[in-house]
C-alpha positions in Angstrom: -23.7 94.6 99.9 -26.6 91.7 100.1 -25.1 88.6 103.3 -26.5 85.9 103.5 -27.4 84.7 107.6 -27.4 80.5 106.2 -25.7 79.6 107.2 -23.6 77.1 105.3 -21.4 74.0 105.2 -18.8 75.9 106.0 -19.8 77.9 108.9 -21.8 75.2 110.5 -18.4 73.8 112.7 -18.1 77.4 113.9 -21.5 77.9 115.0 -22.2 74.4 116.5 -18.8 75.8 118.6 -19.3 79.0 119.3 -22.6 77.4 120.8 -22.0 75.5 123.0 -19.5 78.3 124.7 -22.6 79.9 124.9 -24.4 76.5 126.2 -24.1 78.2 129.7 -25.0 81.9 129.1 -28.6 81.0 127.9 -29.5 78.0 130.3 -32.5 79.9 131.7 -33.9 79.8 127.8 -33.6 75.6 127.6 -37.1 74.1 128.3 -37.6 71.3 129.8 -37.8 67.3 128.9 -41.8 65.9 129.5 -40.2 63.9 132.3 -39.2 67.4 134.3 -42.6 69.5 133.9 -44.5 69.4 136.8 -41.8 71.4 138.1 -41.6 75.1 137.8 -38.4 76.1 136.5 -36.6 78.5 138.4 -36.6 81.5 137.9 -33.5 83.9 137.5 -32.6 86.2 139.7 -32.6 88.5 136.7 -36.6 87.7 136.2 -36.5 88.7 139.3 -36.5 92.6 138.8 -39.6 92.3 136.2 -42.5 93.0 138.5 -45.0 94.1 136.2 -46.1 92.8 131.9 -44.8 96.3 131.7 -42.0 95.5 132.9 -41.3 92.8 130.1 -41.3 94.7 126.6 -39.4 97.0 128.2 -36.7 94.4 129.3 -37.6 92.2 125.6 -36.8 96.5 123.9 -33.3 95.0 125.1 -33.0 92.1 124.1 -34.5 91.4 121.1 -32.9 92.4 117.3 -35.2 95.4 116.2 -36.9 94.1 113.2 -38.7 91.1 115.4 -39.2 92.9 118.3 -40.9 95.6 115.8 -42.6 92.4 114.5 -44.3 92.4 117.7 -44.8 96.0 118.6 -46.3 96.6 115.2 -49.8 98.7 115.4 -50.9 99.7 113.0 -50.3 103.8 111.2 -50.9 106.5 114.1 -50.8 104.3 116.7 -54.4 105.3 117.6 -56.2 102.1 118.6 -53.0 100.6 120.2 -53.6 103.6 123.1 -57.0 103.2 122.8 -57.2 99.9 123.9 -55.4 100.3 127.2 -57.1 104.6 127.2 -60.8 102.8 127.6 -59.8 101.2 130.4 -59.3 104.9 132.5 -63.9 105.2 131.4 -64.5 103.6 134.3 -63.0 103.4 138.6 -63.4 101.0 140.6 -66.0 101.2 143.5 -65.1 98.8 146.4 -67.1 97.4 149.7 -65.5 97.1 153.0 -65.1 94.7 156.2 -65.7 91.5 153.7 -64.6 88.7 154.9 -62.5 87.5 151.4 -60.0 85.6 153.5 -61.2 82.3 150.9 -61.1 84.3 147.3 -60.7 82.8 144.1 -59.0 83.2 141.1 -60.8 79.7 139.3 -62.3 80.0 136.8 -64.8 78.5 134.3 -64.6 78.3 130.4 -66.1 75.5 128.4 -66.6 73.6 131.0 -62.6 73.7 132.3 -61.6 75.1 135.8 -59.1 77.0 135.3 -56.8 79.0 137.6 -57.7 82.5 136.2 -59.5 84.4 134.1 -57.0 84.7 131.6 -55.1 83.3 128.7 -52.8 83.4 126.3 -53.9 85.0 123.3 -52.6 83.6 119.2 -48.7 85.6 118.7 -47.7 84.5 115.0 -43.5 83.9 114.3 -43.4 83.1 119.1 -40.1 80.1 117.6 -38.3 84.2 115.7 -38.8 85.7 119.4 -38.3 82.4 121.6 -35.9 79.5 121.6 -39.4 77.0 120.2 -42.0 79.7 120.8 -44.8 78.0 120.8 -43.7 74.8 123.2 -42.3 77.8 125.4 -45.9 79.0 125.7 -48.0 76.0 125.3 -46.6 74.4 127.9 -46.2 77.4 130.1 -49.6 78.4 130.7 -50.6 74.5 130.7 -48.4 74.6 133.6 -50.1 77.6 135.2 -53.6 76.1 134.6 -54.5 78.7 132.1 -55.8 78.1 128.1 -53.5 79.0 125.5 -54.2 79.7 121.8 -51.9 78.4 119.2 -51.5 81.3 115.8 -51.9 80.0 112.5 -48.9 82.3 111.4 -46.7 80.5 113.4 -43.1 78.7 113.1 -43.1 74.7 114.6 -45.9 72.2 112.6 -49.5 72.4 114.7 -48.3 68.8 115.2 -45.2 69.3 117.9 -48.1 71.0 120.7 -50.8 69.1 119.6 -48.8 65.9 120.6 -47.6 67.5 124.2 -51.9 67.0 125.6 -51.3 70.8 126.3 -54.3 71.5 125.4 -53.9 74.5 123.6 -56.4 76.3 121.1 -55.9 76.4 117.7 -55.7 79.9 115.4 -56.8 79.7 111.9 -56.0 81.7 109.3 -58.4 80.1 106.9 -57.0 80.0 103.2 -58.2 82.0 100.5 -60.3 78.9 98.5 -63.0 76.0 99.8 -59.8 72.6 99.0 -57.7 75.0 100.5 -59.9 75.5 103.3 -60.9 72.1 104.7 -58.0 70.8 104.0 -56.5 72.9 106.6 -59.4 72.3 109.1 -58.9 68.5 108.9 -55.0 68.5 109.8 -55.6 70.0 112.2 -58.4 67.7 113.8 -56.0 65.1 113.0 -53.0 66.2 115.0 -56.1 66.5 118.0 -57.2 69.9 119.0 -60.7 70.3 120.2 -60.7 73.7 119.8 -60.4 76.5 116.6 -60.3 80.1 116.7 -61.1 81.1 113.7 -59.9 85.0 112.5 -62.3 86.9 110.9 -60.4 90.7 111.4 -57.4 90.3 108.2 -59.0 90.7 104.6 -56.4 92.1 103.5 -52.7 92.5 105.3 -52.5 95.9 107.6 -50.5 98.7 105.8 -46.8 97.9 106.3 -45.4 101.3 107.4 -44.4 100.6 110.9 -43.1 97.4 109.5 -40.6 98.9 106.8 -39.1 101.2 110.1 -38.1 98.9 111.7 -37.1 96.9 109.2 -39.5 93.6 109.4 -40.4 91.8 106.1 -42.0 88.3 105.7 -40.2 87.2 105.1 -36.9 88.8 107.3 -34.4 89.2 103.5 -30.9 89.2 105.2 -28.7 92.2 104.6 -25.4 93.9 105.9 -28.6 95.4 108.2 -29.8 92.4 110.1 -26.4 90.5 110.2 -26.2 93.7 112.8 -28.9 93.6 114.5 -28.0 89.3 114.9 -24.9 90.3 115.8 -25.6 93.2 118.2 -27.9 91.2 120.6 -26.1 88.1 120.8 -28.4 86.7 123.6 -30.9 85.9 120.9 -28.8 85.5 118.1 -27.2 82.6 119.8 -30.1 81.2 122.2 -33.1 81.7 119.9 -31.8 82.0 115.8 -28.6 79.6 115.6 -29.3 77.6 118.5 -33.5 76.8 116.2 -31.1 75.7 113.2 -28.9 73.9 114.6 -31.5 71.6 116.3 -34.7 72.3 113.3 -32.9 73.9 111.1 -34.3 77.1 108.5 -37.7 77.5 109.7 -40.9 78.2 107.4 -44.0 79.4 108.4 -45.5 75.6 109.5 -49.8 76.5 109.8 -51.0 78.5 107.3 -52.0 76.1 104.5 -52.5 71.5 104.9 -49.1 71.7 103.1 -45.6 73.9 104.8 -45.9 77.1 103.8 -42.4 79.7 102.9 -39.4 80.0 104.8 -38.9 82.5 107.6 -35.3 83.9 106.0 -35.1 84.1 102.3 -33.8 87.1 99.8 -36.1 85.7 97.4 -39.6 84.2 98.3 -42.2 85.0 99.1 -44.5 84.2 102.4 -47.9 82.3 99.8 -50.6 84.2 102.0 -53.9 84.8 100.1 -56.4 87.5 100.1 -59.2 86.5 102.3 -61.5 90.2 99.8 -63.9 87.1 99.1 -64.9 85.3 102.8 -67.5 86.0 104.0 -70.3 84.5 105.8 -71.1 80.8 104.1 -67.5 80.0 104.9 -67.6 79.7 107.9 -71.0 77.8 107.4 -69.1 75.3 106.1 -66.6 75.2 108.3 -68.9 74.5 111.3 -70.8 71.6 109.7 -66.8 69.6 108.8 -64.9 70.8 112.4 -66.5 68.7 115.2 -64.5 71.0 117.7 -65.2 73.4 119.9 -65.4 77.0 118.1 -64.7 80.2 118.9 -65.3 83.0 116.0 -61.8 85.9 117.2 -62.0 89.1 115.8 -65.8 90.6 116.4 -66.5 93.8 117.3 -69.9 94.3 115.7 -73.5 92.5 118.0 -74.9 91.8 115.2 -71.5 89.4 113.2 -71.7 88.2 117.0 -75.3 87.5 116.5 -74.9 85.9 113.5 -71.9 84.4 114.0 -73.8 82.7 116.9 -77.0 81.6 115.0 -75.1 80.4 112.5 -73.2 77.8 115.4 -70.0 80.0 117.5 -69.5 78.5 120.7 -68.0 81.7 121.2 -66.9 85.0 120.7 -63.7 86.6 121.7 -64.3 90.7 121.1 -60.7 91.6 119.3 -59.1 94.3 117.1 -56.4 92.4 116.3 -54.9 94.0 118.8 -54.6 97.4 116.9 -52.7 96.1 114.3 -55.7 95.8 111.3 -57.7 98.6 111.2 -56.2 102.1 112.6 -58.9 103.9 114.9 -60.7 100.4 115.4 -63.2 101.2 117.9 -61.4 99.3 121.4 -63.0 96.0 122.7 -63.5 96.9 125.9 -66.1 99.7 125.3 -68.5 97.5 123.1 -68.2 93.8 124.3 -71.1 95.1 127.1 -73.4 95.4 124.0 -72.2 91.5 123.0 -72.6 90.1 125.6 -76.4 91.8 125.3 -76.2 90.4 122.0 -75.8 87.1 123.1 -76.1 86.2 126.3 -76.3 82.2 125.4 -72.5 81.5 124.7 -69.1 83.1 126.3 -67.9 86.4 125.0 -64.2 86.6 125.1 -61.6 89.7 125.5 -58.4 90.9 124.3 -57.1 93.5 123.2 -55.5 97.0 125.9 -54.7 93.6 128.8 -52.0 94.7 131.5 -52.2 94.9 134.7 -55.0 92.6 137.1 -57.6 95.8 137.2 -58.1 95.1 133.0 -58.8 91.5 133.6 -61.2 92.8 136.1 -63.3 95.6 135.2 -63.2 93.2 131.5 -65.2 90.6 133.7 -67.3 93.6 135.8 -68.3 94.5 132.1 -69.7 90.8 131.1 -66.3 89.4 129.2 -66.3 85.3 130.2 -62.8 85.4 130.0 -59.6 87.7 128.6 -56.8 87.6 126.5 -52.7 88.3 126.8 -51.0 88.4 123.7 -47.6 91.2 123.2 -46.9 90.7 127.0 -46.2 87.0 126.8 -44.1 87.1 123.8 -41.8 89.5 125.4 -42.2 87.2 128.7 -40.7 84.6 126.6 -38.4 86.1 124.6 -36.1 87.2 127.8 -36.3 84.0 130.2 -38.5 81.0 128.0 -40.6 78.7 130.6 -39.3 80.8 133.5 -40.4 83.9 132.0 -43.6 83.3 131.2 -44.6 81.1 134.3 -43.8 84.2 136.6 -46.4 86.4 133.4 -48.3 85.3 134.8 -47.7 84.2 138.2 -47.5 88.1 138.4 -50.9 89.0 136.5 -53.0 86.6 139.1 -51.7 87.8 141.7 -53.1 91.2 140.8 -55.8 89.3 140.4 -56.5 88.3 143.2 -55.4 91.6 145.3 -57.4 93.7 143.4 -60.3 91.2 144.2 -59.7 91.8 148.2 -59.5 95.5 147.3 -63.0 95.5 146.0 -64.4 93.3 148.8 -65.4 89.6 146.7 -64.4 86.4 147.2 -65.5 85.2 143.6 -65.0 86.4 140.4 -68.2 85.6 139.9 -69.7 88.1 142.1 -68.9 91.3 139.9 -71.0 93.5 139.0 -70.1 96.7 136.9 -73.3 97.9 139.0 -72.1 97.4 141.7 -68.5 97.8 141.3 -67.9 99.9 138.7 -68.7 103.9 138.6 -68.1 105.2 134.2 -66.7 108.2 134.5 -67.9 109.8 131.1 
């Protein structure tokens, strides 16, 4: 027996009455008005118990339905790359300098001419609005308030125009369609919305093995079933604070930004997501994008120094070394291991990194090995799910405090002082 979760006219009234009774319970997920965004949201007592990025994952596992949590946490096949992304940081130990005056230290970092408050940003995460109410806006607003960059995912459920019009300085990550007319239409749409920086993700020629999605019950789009209904009912804070609230105020979410046109709904009994094969895309398509895109372009998903050099020579303004958080190819090398070689191959453009960053010490090791900036994904997604803007702001603050504290212990006042030969000792 199948049970549809799509509200009908007969259930809307009931949902609205229940929603009104839940208003107080979900208050911590409310988004501030534009007039109040200057002041950070108060930190609820339940978030004060979360003292590291890892803590947000444990809280999100309890808060989110299993399929939704499974989508965020998913890694390919044996999860070898996911583990490797963390284990590679253990290859280096810090060499500290002592009796240095570190009272003037600052975590400020400059990227593309902008001075950010910290050397890290929020990586693109798909369907954030399914795990947190208006998730992409939560992440963008939190990042703007903290003065760190945020990259909006192309696999998002909120129109890119809705984020761009708030002028939060967000970047946009494009999963390019498989044919030239749709590529040019999407690029034009991104530019017309007002984004200045486009992140071109290149490590998804085909969809990854869906094994772990199937184990968690996640499909794209989600298919209504008794099991999915139970997952919603057994997670009422998410059900009313995110899912029903979204439907009541904005209608059924759709994949909004994979193309210039609207995509499939997130919940459907029969619709298949229009996610075209990109196996034929090549450097000529990147060259086309470079010709028609007037803004800054960053290429994401590079692991080989020759690919990095090609990207630079064809006009990339920056590179993000990434294995997609271990979600694509099981066994793909961890970005930290190939980072120095790519920095050496492209000394004249910013080389950034994502995948596996969880601590301030991870940030500093990556910077010492040559990264200009790092991006963090899953933990900020978990923070948005369990605490809205307050949660993301708290997570950003925790990571920034760790960076600052560790800088003091290393004996440096500025991030530009970091040097692998001085401050790192390889164990292997």
